[in-house]
N, C-alpha and C positions, 0 to 999 in steps of 0.2 A: 693392173693397179700398181701404183708406185709401191714397191715392197719395202718393208723394213729389213734391215740386214740380219743375217743369221748370227753375226757376232754381236750379241746383245750384252747388256750390262749384267753383272753377276746375279745369280739367283738369290732371292732373300731366303732367310732361314725358314724352313717349312712350318715351324711353330707360329710364325707371324701371319700365315695365310688363313683365309676363311676355312673353317672346319668342314668335314664331309657331310654334315647333317643334311639328310635329304638327298643330296647330290642331284638336284634338279633345278631348273631355272626359277621356279616359283620360290623355293626356299633359299637359294644361294644369291639371287640377284641383289637384294639389299646388302648382303654381306660384301659382295664385290665392290659396291658403291662405297660402303664404309671403309673398306680396305684402301681403295683408291684415295679417299679423303684423308688417310693417314692413320686409321685405327689398325692396330695389330691384333690379329686373331679376333675379329669382331664376333660378338655373340648374336645368335638369331634373335630378332625382336620378339617380344612377348606374344605378339599376335600371329607368329608364324604357323603355329599348329592349332589355332582355333578352328573349329569346324565351320564349314560353309556349305551351302546348298550345291549339289553337283552342277557343273556347267550346263548340262543339257536342260536343266530346269530354269535357266536364266530367261527372264523376260526383258527384252530391250526397252529402255525408256522411250517414250514417244519422241519422234524426231523434232527438232526445233521447227517452229512454224514461222514463216515470214509474214509480216503485216503488210496489208495493202494489195496492190495489183499483182496478179500472177501472169507473167509474160511467157508464152510458149516459145521455146527456142526454134530456130528454123530447121526444117527437115533437110535431108540430103547429104549429111556428113559422110555416111557410109559410101554413097556414090562417089563423092569427091576422093575419098581415100582409096576406093577401088580403082580409080583412074590414075593413081600415083604409084608407080612401081617401087617395090621394096628392093634395096634400101635407099632409093633416090630421095633427094630433098626437092621441094617445089622450085619451079622457075617462074619468072614473071608472067609468062604466057601459059603456064600449066594450069591444071584443073583447080589446084588449091591456091594459085597465085604465088607471087614472090614475097619479098619483105615488104612490110607495110611502111617502112621508112621511119622518119623521126616525128611525124605528125600524130594527131590523136588516133586512138585505136578504132579501127573499123569494127562496128558492132557485130556484123555478120561473121567476120573472120574470128573474132573472139568467141562467139557462140559455137562455131564449129570446133575451135580448139578445146573448149570446155567439154563438148560432147565426146571428142576424141579421148580426152583424159579420164572422164568420169562416167560416160554413158553406159548403161547396161548393155551387155553383149548377148547374153542368153540365160535361159532357165533350163535346168536339168532335173526333170521330175524324179529320176532315180537317186539324185544327190540329196543327202540330208540337209545341205546348206545351199541356199539360193538368195538372190540372183547373182550373176557373175559379171564383174566389170573388167576393164582392161588391165587392172592390177590386182594382185592377190591380197586377201584380207582374211585373217583368222576367222573361221566359222562364218564367213561372209557377213561379218558384223559391220564393217565399214564405219569405224568410229570417227574418222576424219571427215570434216565438213568444210565446204568452201563458201565464202561470202564475197560478193562483188560490190565494190564501192563506185557509185556513179555520181557522188557529190550530193549536195543538198543537206537539209537539217537532219534527216535520218538516212544516211547514205548507204547502209549495208543491205544488200539483197541476198537472200539465201538461194544457193543453187540446189535444186531438188532433182537429182538425176533420174529418179524413177518416174517423175512427172514430166521430165524433159522441159523444165521451166526454171525461170528466175522469179522469186517471190519477194515483193517489197516495193516501196514507192520508187518509181524510176527517177533517176537523178536528172539534173538539168543539162548534163553534158555526157561525153563518152566515159566509159569505165576507166577508172584510174588505178585501182588496186584490187588484188584478190587476197583475202585473209584465209589461211589454212589453220584450223584448230581441231584438236581431237578431244572426244568426250570419253573420259575414263570409265564412267558408269555404263557405257555401252558394252563393256567387256565384263563377263561374269565375275562376281566378287570372289569366286574361288581362286582366281588368278592373283589376288591380293596385290602386293607391291609391283608384281610383274606387269600389271595393267599399264603402268607408266612406260615401261619399255616397249610394249606392243604398240602403244600409240606413237611413241617417238620413232620407232622403226617404220610404221605405216606412213608417218609424215614424210619420211625420206622417199618412200615408194611413190607417194602421191606427187611429191615435188618433181620427180623425174617424169612421171606420166604427164603431168601438166607441162613440163618443159618440152616434151616431145610434141604434144599438141600445139603449143605455141610456135615451135620451130616449123612444124609442117604447114602451118597456116600463116607464117611470116609475121608473127606478132612479137616485137621486141619487148624484153622484160628484164627486170632486175630483182634480186632477192634481198630482203632485209630479215635478218634473224632478230629475235626479241631483244630490244634495247631499252633505253630509258623510258620510252613511251609505251611499253608493252602493256602495262596495267590499264592505261587509258584505252588502248585498242580493244582489249578483252572486254572491258566494261561497256564500250560502245557497241558491242555486238548484241547487247540487251538480254543476256541470259538471266533467268531467274536464279539459277544456282551456279555462279561462275566458277566455284571450286570444282565443278565436275569437268572443267575444260582446261586444256593446255594453253600457255601463252602463244599467241598466233605467230606464224611465219607469214610475212607479207611479201607478195609479188607485185612490184610496180609495173605498170603497163605503159607502152608507148615510148616516145622519145624524150618526153619532158620529165625531169626529175621531180618527184613529189617531196617537198620539204618535210622532215620528221616532225611529228606532233610534239607538243610541249611535254617536258619531262613529267612523268606521272608515277614513277616507281616509289616516290616517297609516301604515296597514299596506298596503304595496304588494301589488297582485295579481301573480300570475306573469305574466311577459312572454313573448311568442312567441319562438321561436328565430330570431333575425334572419338567420342564415345560410341558413335554408331558404326564407324568404319576407320579404325586407327591406321590401317595400311594405306587407305586413300589419303588420309590427312598427311601421312609422311611422304608419299610420292608427290603430292601437290607441293609440299614444302620444298622438295628437291627441284621440281620444275620451276618454281618461282625464284629459286636461287641461281638458276643458270642464265647468265646475262652475257650478251655479246655487245659489240660496239654499236650495233643498230644502223650502220651505214649500208647503203644499197650497193650491190655488186652485180655485174652482168650475169644473167642466168645463162651459164655456159652451154655450149652445144651438148645436148643430151644424147645425140646419136653419134656413135663412133665413126671414124673414117676408115676406109679400106675394107668395108664389108662386101662380101660377094652376093650374088643372086641366091635366092632360096628356091629349092626344088619343089617346095610344098606351099610356100606363101608368096605368090607372084606380086602382091600389092600390100599396102599397109592395112587395108581393111581385113584381108585374109590373115595377116599376121596377128592382129589384135583378137580376131575370132578364135584363132588356134591356141592362144595362150591359156593354159590351164594347169592345175596343180596335181593332176593324176586322178583317175576315177575308179570307182568300185561299182559293181552291179547291185541292184535290189536294196538301195538305201543303206548299204554297208559303209562303214567308215574307213578312212585311210586311203591307201593308193596301191595299185598293182601295176606291174610292168613286166615286159618280156625281156629275156636275155637275148641280146642281139648286138653285134659289133656296130659301131658307128664310125663314120669317116672322120679323118683328122680335122676337117673343116668345122665340125661341131665344137671341138675344143678351142680351135683358133677363134671362132666367132664368140664363144663364151668369154675368152680372155680379153678380146677387144671391147666387149660391152662392159666387162668388169673394170677395165682400165681407165674409163672416163671419169675424171674427178668431178665432184659436185661443185656448185658455184660458191664463190666467196672464200676468203682466206681462213675463216674459222672451220668451215666444213672441210676444206682442202687439207688443212693441217691435221684434222682428225683422221681423214681418209688416208693420209700418208703414214699414219701410225697403225693402220689395219694390216694384219698379215693374212694373206689369202692362201689357203691350203686346199688342194684338189686331190681327191682320191679317185683314181681312174680304174676302170674295169671293162676292158673291151673297146678301147679307142684305138683306131688304126694309127700306126706309127708312133705309139706311146706305150711305154712299159706299164703294166698294171702295178699300182702302188701309190705312194704318197709323193706329191709334188708341191712345190711352192710357186706361186705366180711371181715372175721376175721379168719386169719390163715387157709385159705382153706375151711372155712365153712361159711354159711349164717346165720348171727345173726339177729333175728327179732328186728326191731326198732319200727314198728307200724303196727298192723294188719289193713288192709284197702282193702276191696274187690273192691272199686271204683278207686283205684290209677291208674290202667292202662287206664281206660276210661278218667280220668282227664288229664293224660299225653297226650292222643290223642287230647284233646281239645286245648292243648298248642303247638301242632306241627304245623310248618309253612306251611305244604303242606297237608291239610286235604282232605277228600273225596270230589271229584268234578266230573263233567262230563269227565274230562281228566286225573284225578289223583286218585290213590287208596291209602289207608292208613290202615294198619292192626294192629295198635298199641293196640287197645282195646282188640283184640283177641290174642295178643302175650303172650306166657307163661312167657317170660322174657324180660325186658328192662334194660340195663346195662349202668350206668353212671360213668365216671371217672372224678373226680374233684380235684382241688387244690386251695390253698389260695395263690394268686400271691405274696403278700408282704412277707409272710412267706417264699415262695420259693426263692425270691430274697435275703432275709436276710441270708438264709442258703447256697445258691449256687451261688449268684451273677447273673450277666446278662445271663450266660450260662444256668441257671436253666430253663429259658423260653423254649428254644429249646429242652433241655434235657427232660422236662416233656412231650412235644409233641411227641418226639421220643419214649419215654417209653409208652405213651398211645397207639400209633400206634402199637408198638410191642405187647402189651397186647391184643388189639382188634383183630389183625390178628389171634392170638391164639384162641380167642373166636369164630371167624368165622370158623376155622377148627373144633373146638369142636361142633359147631352147625351142620356142615356137617356130622360129625360122628353120631349125634343123629337124623339125618333125618330132620333137621330144616334148615331155612335160617337165616343169620345174616346180617343186613344192618347197616353199620356204618353211623351215621348221626350227623349233627351239626345244626339242624333246629328247635330245641325247643326254645320257648320264655323263656328266662333264668330266669327272676324274678319269675313268677308263678311256673315254674318247680322247682326252689329252694324250694318253699314252699311245694310242693307235696313230695319232697324227704327229707325234713327236713335238708337242707344244711344251712350253715351259710351265712349271707348276703355278706361276703367278699370272698365267694367261687365261683369260676367259673368252668363251665363244659368244660373240655378239649376235650372230645370225648364221644359219646354214641353209643349204638348199639341196634337195635330192633331185638330180636330173636323170629321168628315166625314159625308156621306150614305152609308149602307151600300149596298153592292152585293151582292145575294143570290148566294150561291155554290151553293146546293142541298145543302149538307152537313148531316148530321144534328146535332141538338142533344140530347144525352142528359141528361135531368133527374135531378139528384142531390139535389134538395132534400128536406127532411124536415119 
């Protein structure tokens, strides 16, 4: 990842920063946003401490239902991916084919790319959360949905990964666009304002997963972030409660540019009823205020160059199958891992995946402002301690054999009779951080969401790198922030956007039920 320099601007006075109230993501997230927007020592919103039902009692809202014809996607994606060696890209005469060129998108190529990005991989009966897709999602909630536009009066068709289908009236021509939008109410209300961050981060993960699928099946694409037509795009998806959804990210398909729709941001979208869920009302306000230029930019190569062969994942199908977030036996929560040294190639691969910038100038600018810190513990050729990512290499900041253990002490879900925690045994723990006020000064209000998208993009790459190295990678936001800042040597005005624990799996003996097609 393009690093930010260690010679940073002077620290602000500590009294200007968000207070330590709660010292967790749920409580501090809106404070960091307010601080970035210019408020000194922002106070917790009145709804911060209102009681909510425990997350485990949450019932997900019914998924959106597409109107009209349900078209089953073609089978055989796993077979095509099995015939493509990792980390190779397809050739014109290979099993997945080469680039589709500048013409209309081939429907079968696109279908295989969608299944690669979104298709269920497996069910784990011993896991409290199921099913599992190629990318990580908190509690397997998968709040982000994809809609495919094929033209016509009602163009948008819902992708239903669990049903292996597109639902909605088929358009008169080939698919032109994919809209990605996240449903805030799919996340338990106990997460309050942090639901907005979880959705924004997952949008970044999904964008990279989709980019990889499109790349492997030779489908050219461009990304549009929410622009002047974003309100109209969201309204056009036909939701009964549009305030539950984020403004869409749009992926244009094929070689022909799609002209932007008419400006619609002057027409306000319906707002959520603040009395029922004031945190939701506020996070939606923030989402609607994040605007970008709305121009399309090439969906950059999501797969890094220079990767070596994997000893455990010979092909792309095996790589996606092996991606997981750590397991526990008997429906226990959390993760467990073994203490074992890992080869230097595991860190090199991780840094290569982390260094690929997301598409477009807005995301790339936010990405450039992210500082990546890696705590190593048992990586061959690397001292145990705290490192910064620096032009694809790990630069030692402080040698510290106890850093991983001290991180586990600051994790919100430690070892208990019902929870496992493998941080002290993890060979790598990776943290992506930003300085919110600096972010707002450079990029305006859109920088907040752009940084979260960029972090999700990077960490999905890290998860695939871990799978290629025979490791698991668990994206987390459960560290107590202030003491973790001290372990990592971060600035006081620096917040952790996302982190991931990369560990050696501990076999649990549980079944893995194959859902691939």
